[in-house]
C-alpha positions in Angstrom: -20.3 -32.4 -25.4 -16.5 -32.7 -25.3 -14.6 -30.6 -22.8 -12.4 -27.9 -24.1 -8.7 -28.6 -23.7 -7.6 -25.2 -22.3 -4.4 -25.1 -20.3 -4.9 -24.7 -16.6 -4.5 -21.1 -15.3 -1.0 -20.3 -13.9 -0.5 -20.6 -10.2 -1.0 -17.3 -8.3 2.8 -16.8 -7.7 3.5 -16.9 -11.4 0.8 -14.3 -12.4 2.5 -11.1 -13.4 -0.7 -9.0 -13.1 -1.0 -10.0 -9.4 2.6 -8.8 -8.8 1.9 -5.6 -10.7 -1.3 -5.1 -8.5 0.7 -5.6 -5.4 3.4 -3.0 -6.4 0.7 -0.5 -7.4 -1.2 -1.0 -4.1 2.0 -0.4 -2.1 2.8 2.8 -4.0 -0.8 4.1 -3.6 -0.9 3.3 0.1 2.4 5.0 0.8 1.4 8.1 -1.2 -2.0 8.4 0.5 -0.6 7.9 4.0 2.2 10.4 3.6 -0.1 12.9 1.9 -2.7 12.5 4.6 -0.1 12.9 7.3 1.3 16.0 5.7 -2.2 17.5 5.3 -3.2 16.8 8.9 0.1 18.4 10.1 -0.4 21.4 7.9 -3.9 21.9 9.3 -2.5 21.7 12.8 0.1 24.3 11.9 -2.5 26.7 10.6 -4.6 26.1 13.7 -1.8 26.6 16.2 0.3 29.2 14.3 3.3 26.9 14.2 5.5 25.7 11.4 6.7 22.2 12.4 3.6 20.0 12.8 3.6 19.3 9.0 6.9 17.5 9.4 5.6 15.4 12.3 2.5 14.5 10.3 4.8 13.6 7.3 6.9 11.2 9.5 3.8 9.6 11.1 2.2 9.2 7.7 5.4 7.5 6.4 5.6 5.2 9.3 1.9 4.3 8.9 2.4 3.7 5.2 5.4 1.5 5.7 3.4 -0.5 8.3 0.5 -0.9 6.0 2.8 -2.0 3.1 4.4 -4.6 5.4 1.0 -5.9 6.3 0.0 -6.1 2.6 3.1 -7.9 1.7 2.6 -10.4 4.5 -0.9 -11.0 3.4 0.2 -11.5 -0.2 3.1 -13.9 0.8 0.7 -15.8 3.1 -1.7 -16.5 0.3 1.1 -17.8 -1.9 2.3 -20.3 0.8 -1.1 -22.1 1.0 
């Protein structure tokens, strides 16, 4: 049986769906981390009767989200170099 003459798949760095997935994952990670930080801070505010822990939770969530996004980008860039 003759082999089909399909063109080879594009390299991973030229795949637009892969790039779209990376951008979507970064956005979701940031949103989840910031939202979770805000929620934990709001719960701490209700428990302690204060009004400032939500802001600390928001900042911690943002820092965690940025760190997670950096790790994701490094992993994505490392796979492309191989």
